[in-house]
C-alpha positions in Angstrom: 2.9 38.8 15.1 2.2 38.0 11.4 1.9 34.4 10.4 4.8 33.1 8.4 4.3 32.2 4.7 3.9 28.4 4.2 7.2 27.0 3.0 8.1 23.7 1.2 11.7 22.9 1.2 13.9 20.0 0.1 16.3 17.9 2.2 19.0 15.6 0.8 19.1 13.3 3.8 16.5 12.0 6.2 18.9 13.2 9.0 18.2 16.8 8.0 14.8 16.7 9.8 14.2 15.7 13.4 12.8 12.2 13.9 10.0 13.3 16.2 8.9 16.0 13.7 8.8 13.6 10.7 7.1 10.8 12.7 4.4 13.1 14.1 3.3 13.4 10.4 3.6 9.7 9.7 1.7 8.2 12.7 2.0 4.7 14.1 0.2 2.7 11.3 3.0 3.1 8.7 6.4 1.8 10.0 7.9 1.8 6.5 7.4 5.6 6.3 9.0 6.3 9.6 12.1 8.3 10.1 13.8 5.3 11.5 13.1 3.1 8.5 14.3 5.7 6.0 17.4 6.2 8.1 18.1 2.4 8.1 17.9 2.4 4.3 20.1 5.4 3.9 22.7 4.6 6.6 23.1 1.0 5.4 23.8 2.0 1.8 20.7 0.3 0.6 18.9 3.5 -0.6 21.4 6.4 -1.0 23.1 8.3 -3.8 25.7 5.6 -4.4 22.9 3.0 -5.0 20.9 5.3 -7.3 18.4 6.6 -4.7 19.2 10.2 -4.0 16.9 11.5 -1.2 15.0 14.6 -2.1 12.3 14.6 0.6 10.0 17.5 0.9 9.0 19.3 4.1 6.0 21.7 4.5 6.2 24.2 7.3 3.6 26.6 8.5 4.4 29.1 11.2 7.7 27.4 11.7 6.1 24.0 12.5 6.4 20.9 10.3 2.9 20.1 9.0 3.6 17.7 6.2 6.3 15.5 4.6 6.6 13.7 1.3 9.3 11.1 0.7 11.0 11.6 -2.7 14.0 10.2 -4.5 15.9 11.2 -7.6 16.6 7.9 -9.5 18.8 6.8 -12.3 17.2 3.4 -12.7 13.9 1.6 -11.9 15.1 -1.0 -9.5 13.3 -1.8 -6.3 10.0 -0.1 -7.2 7.5 -2.9 -7.9 5.4 -0.7 -10.2 7.4 -1.5 -13.2 8.1 1.1 -15.9 10.9 -0.6 -17.8 8.7 -0.7 -20.9 8.0 3.0 -20.6 11.7 3.7 -20.3 12.6 1.5 -23.3 9.9 3.1 -25.5 10.8 6.6 -24.6 14.5 6.0 -25.2 13.8 4.3 -28.6 11.9 7.5 -29.5 15.0 9.5 -28.8 14.2 10.7 -25.2 16.1 10.3 -21.9 13.9 8.6 -19.3 16.5 8.8 -16.5 16.9 10.5 -14.2 13.3 10.6 -12.8 11.7 11.3 -9.4 10.1 8.6 -7.4 7.9 9.0 -4.3 8.0 5.5 -2.8 9.4 3.3 -0.1 12.6 1.8 -1.6 12.4 -2.0 -2.2 9.1 -2.2 -0.4 5.7 -2.5 -2.2 3.7 -1.2 0.7 0.6 0.8 0.1 0.0 4.0 2.2 -0.1 7.7 2.1 2.7 9.5 0.2 1.7 13.0 1.4 1.8 12.8 5.1 0.1 15.5 7.1 0.3 16.3 10.9 -2.9 15.2 12.5 -3.4 18.6 14.1 -3.4 20.5 10.8 -6.8 22.0 10.1 -6.5 21.8 6.3 -4.8 18.5 5.2 -5.9 18.9 1.6 -4.1 22.2 1.3 -0.9 20.6 2.8 -1.1 17.8 0.2 -1.5 20.3 -2.5 1.5 22.3 -1.4 3.6 19.1 -1.3 2.4 18.0 -4.7 3.2 21.4 -6.2 6.6 21.3 -4.5 7.3 18.0 -6.3 6.2 19.4 -9.6 8.3 22.5 -9.2 11.3 20.4 -8.4 10.7 18.1 -11.3 10.3 21.0 -13.8 13.3 22.7 -12.4 15.5 19.6 -12.6 14.1 18.8 -16.1 13.5 15.2 -15.4 11.3 13.0 -17.7 8.8 12.1 -15.1 7.6 11.9 -11.5 6.0 8.8 -10.0 4.0 8.4 -6.8 3.7 4.7 -6.3 1.5 2.7 -3.9 -0.3 5.9 -2.7 -3.7 5.7 -1.1 -7.1 6.0 -2.8 -7.6 9.6 -1.6 -4.3 10.8 -3.1 -5.1 8.8 -6.3 -8.3 10.8 -6.8 -6.6 14.1 -6.0 -3.9 13.4 -8.5 -6.4 12.6 -11.2 -8.1 16.0 -10.6 -4.9 17.8 -11.5 -4.1 15.8 -14.6 -1.7 13.1 -13.3 -1.9 9.7 -15.0 -3.4 6.9 -12.9 -2.2 3.3 -12.7 -3.7 0.3 -10.9 -2.2 -2.9 -9.5 -3.4 -5.8 -7.3 -2.1 -7.1 -4.0 -3.4 -9.7 -1.7 -4.3 -8.9 1.9 -5.8 -11.0 4.7 -8.8 -9.3 6.4 -9.2 -10.2 10.1 -12.9 -10.2 10.7 -12.6 -10.4 14.4 -11.7 -14.0 14.5 -11.1 -15.4 18.0 -8.6 -18.0 16.8 -7.3 -19.7 13.6 -10.0 -22.3 13.7 -12.7 -19.7 13.5 -11.0 -18.3 10.4 -10.7 -21.6 8.7 -14.4 -22.3 9.5 -15.2 -19.5 7.1 -13.5 -21.2 4.2 -15.1 -23.5 1.8 -14.7 -27.2 2.8 -12.2 -27.9 0.0 -10.1 -24.8 0.8 -10.3 -25.5 4.6 -9.1 -29.1 4.1 -6.1 -27.9 1.9 -5.1 -25.2 4.4 -5.1 -27.5 7.4 -3.1 -30.1 5.4 -0.5 -27.5 4.5 -0.2 -26.4 8.1 0.3 -30.0 9.3 3.0 -30.6 6.7 4.6 -27.1 7.1 4.9 -27.6 10.9 6.1 -31.2 10.9 9.3 -31.7 13.0 9.7 -27.9 13.4 9.6 -25.4 16.2 7.9 -22.1 15.1 8.1 -18.8 17.0 7.5 -15.1 16.5 10.3 -13.0 17.9 10.1 -9.2 18.5 11.2 -6.4 20.8 13.7 -7.3 23.5 13.7 -11.0 22.4 15.2 -10.0 19.0 18.9 -11.1 19.0 21.8 -10.7 16.6 21.7 -14.4 15.7 18.1 -13.9 14.5 19.1 -11.0 12.3 22.1 -12.9 10.9 19.8 -15.8 10.1 17.3 -13.4 8.4 20.1 -12.0 6.2 21.4 -15.4 5.2 17.9 -16.6 4.3 17.3 -13.4 2.3 20.5 -13.7 0.4 19.7 -17.4 -0.4 16.3 -16.5 -1.8 17.8 -13.6 -3.9 20.6 -15.9 -5.3 17.9 -18.4 -6.5 15.4 -15.9 -7.8 16.9 -12.5 -8.7 20.7 -12.9 -8.6 21.4 -9.8 -6.5 20.6 -8.9 -2.9 19.6 -5.3 -2.8 19.2 -5.1 1.0 22.5 -5.1 2.8 23.4 -7.0 5.9 23.8 -3.7 7.8 20.2 -2.8 6.9 18.8 -5.8 8.7 20.9 -5.1 11.8 20.0 -1.5 11.9 16.4 -2.4 11.5 16.6 -4.7 14.5 18.5 -2.1 16.6 16.3 0.9 15.7 12.9 -0.6 15.3 12.8 -3.7 17.5 9.2 -3.2 18.6 8.0 -3.0 15.0 10.0 -6.0 13.7 8.3 -9.3 14.0 10.4 -12.3 12.8 8.7 -15.6 12.2 11.4 -18.3 12.8 11.5 -22.0 12.1 14.0 -24.3 13.8 14.7 -28.1 13.3 16.6 -30.1 15.8 17.7 -27.0 17.6 19.0 -25.3 14.4 17.3 -22.4 12.7 16.3 -23.2 9.1 14.1 -20.4 8.0 13.0 -16.8 8.7 10.3 -14.4 7.5 10.4 -10.6 8.2 7.3 -8.7 9.1 6.8 -5.1 10.4 4.0 -4.3 12.6 1.9 -1.1 12.5 -0.9 0.0 14.8 -3.5 -2.0 13.0 -1.7 -4.1 10.4 1.1 -6.7 10.0 3.2 -6.2 6.8 4.9 -9.4 5.5 8.2 -8.8 3.6 11.4 -10.9 3.0 11.7 -14.5 3.7 14.1 -17.4 3.1 14.9 -21.0 4.1 18.3 -22.7 4.4 16.8 -26.1 3.3 13.9 -27.2 1.3 10.9 -28.1 3.5 7.5 -28.7 1.9 4.8 -26.1 2.6 7.1 -24.1 5.0 6.9 -21.0 2.9 3.1 -21.0 3.2 3.3 -21.7 6.9 5.9 -19.2 7.9 4.9 -16.3 5.6 1.1 -16.6 5.4 -0.4 -18.8 8.2 1.9 -17.6 10.9 1.2 -14.0 9.9 -2.6 -14.7 10.1 -2.1 -16.4 13.4 -0.2 -13.4 14.8 -2.8 -10.9 13.5 -5.6 -12.9 15.1 -3.7 -13.3 18.4 -2.9 -9.6 18.6 -6.1 -8.1 17.3 -4.7 -6.6 14.1 -7.1 -5.8 11.4 -5.2 -7.1 8.4 -2.0 -8.8 7.0 -0.5 -7.2 3.9 1.6 -9.9 2.2 3.5 -7.8 -0.4 3.6 -7.9 -4.1 2.3 -10.6 -6.5 1.0 -14.0 -5.6 -2.3 -15.3 -7.0 -1.5 -18.4 -4.8 -2.3 -16.3 -1.7 -6.0 -16.3 -2.5 -6.4 -19.9 -1.7 -4.9 -19.2 1.7 -7.3 -16.5 2.8 -5.8 -13.4 1.2 -8.1 -11.4 -0.9 -7.3 -9.1 -4.0 -7.0 -5.4 -3.2 -6.4 -2.6 -5.7 -3.2 -0.6 -5.3 -2.8 2.9 -6.7 -0.1 4.9 -8.5 0.2 8.4 -10.0 2.5 9.5 -12.8 3.4 13.0 -14.1 5.1 12.9 -17.5 6.9 16.0 -18.8 6.7 15.2 -22.6 3.0 15.8 -23.7 3.3 13.4 -26.6 4.6 10.6 -24.5 2.0 11.4 -21.9 -0.8 11.0 -24.4 0.5 7.6 -25.5 0.7 6.4 -21.8 -2.8 7.7 -21.1 -4.2 5.4 -23.7 -2.2 2.4 -22.5 -3.2 3.0 -18.9 -6.9 3.3 -19.7 -6.9 -0.2 -21.1 -4.6 -1.5 -18.3 -6.9 -0.2 -15.6 -9.9 -1.9 -17.2 -7.9 -5.2 -17.3 -6.7 -4.9 -13.7 -10.2 -4.1 -12.4 -11.7 -7.0 -14.3 -9.0 -9.3 -12.9 -9.7 -8.2 -9.3 -13.4 -8.7 -9.8 -12.9 -12.2 -11.2 -10.7 -13.2 -8.4 -13.2 -12.0 -5.8 -16.2 -13.6 -7.5 -14.8 -16.9 -8.8 -11.7 -17.7 -6.7 -12.5 -16.5 -3.2 -11.7 -19.3 -0.7 -14.5 -18.1 1.7 -17.9 -19.8 1.9 -20.7 -18.1 0.0 -23.1 -16.2 2.3 
């Protein structure tokens, strides 16, 4: 029998592909890219056509079997992306162009680095699969006549491949904790400079005072915990951003469909819960995300979001904690600067040339910032 021609096709809902097929390409290290996570976003109304996130995921099949997937959304805004292009949109529209709609390959409302072209581990030519998926995106973008296509928080390999075919490159910085095989939290703090170690231990004492702290996951995850998480999240949004993008149903679906990956750090006082922080667990990493507190408690944010995550990673033998976007203050608490990568295809050649020059300077500034943070602000003792 002749082999079937490789085929890239588009789906308009994550439910148009079987979960086991999609997840076989994703693997266990990337919970945010799983079929279940995208289904939670879509089914809860968080990332769906009505919220400006139209799924356009691409599937690559060879001989009838799914060998690669690429998450993709058609968007009419730039909300929930964390690689901000508001300035690009404003400049293009001032010049008379229409920046929206655009295509976005990303995890909605989640600045998590990872692959964006996901290949089945049994495929003998993963580079070819990624090339087919990338070309499928371009064909879709050109056929739809969008202004641009953005692949954000991709991995370093994809970043290099995109550059080779002419995509624009953009860098960012996040802060991740590297677990260097520590046996316990004390062994970690012993690697800090004396001043930083003293500050960390003081913050832990103050952040734990009169509180009960616990990590809840799996079958121990209850509806009351998810309700608390949502209340804390809404409170944080109301004080910082004004609008809660993630719906209540999203958190409940997440707890129901991914209980083994959800790790909630909870704080209670006098038998009453007062704060919660959401993490998702992969095979080697813990990913910190949303948090909130129902009352002001000094240093609790540092304890619940950073130190409890470090403690969990050490106790469970995880290699790293990824603590999300922004946050120079994380460096003093053991999190080191790590480059993040994005690729951008721009349809208008004139606009593309302008952005190329802007990004060249921006990349130099970001790299210098990362180097300065590593050399001058690292909390770890000098070797």
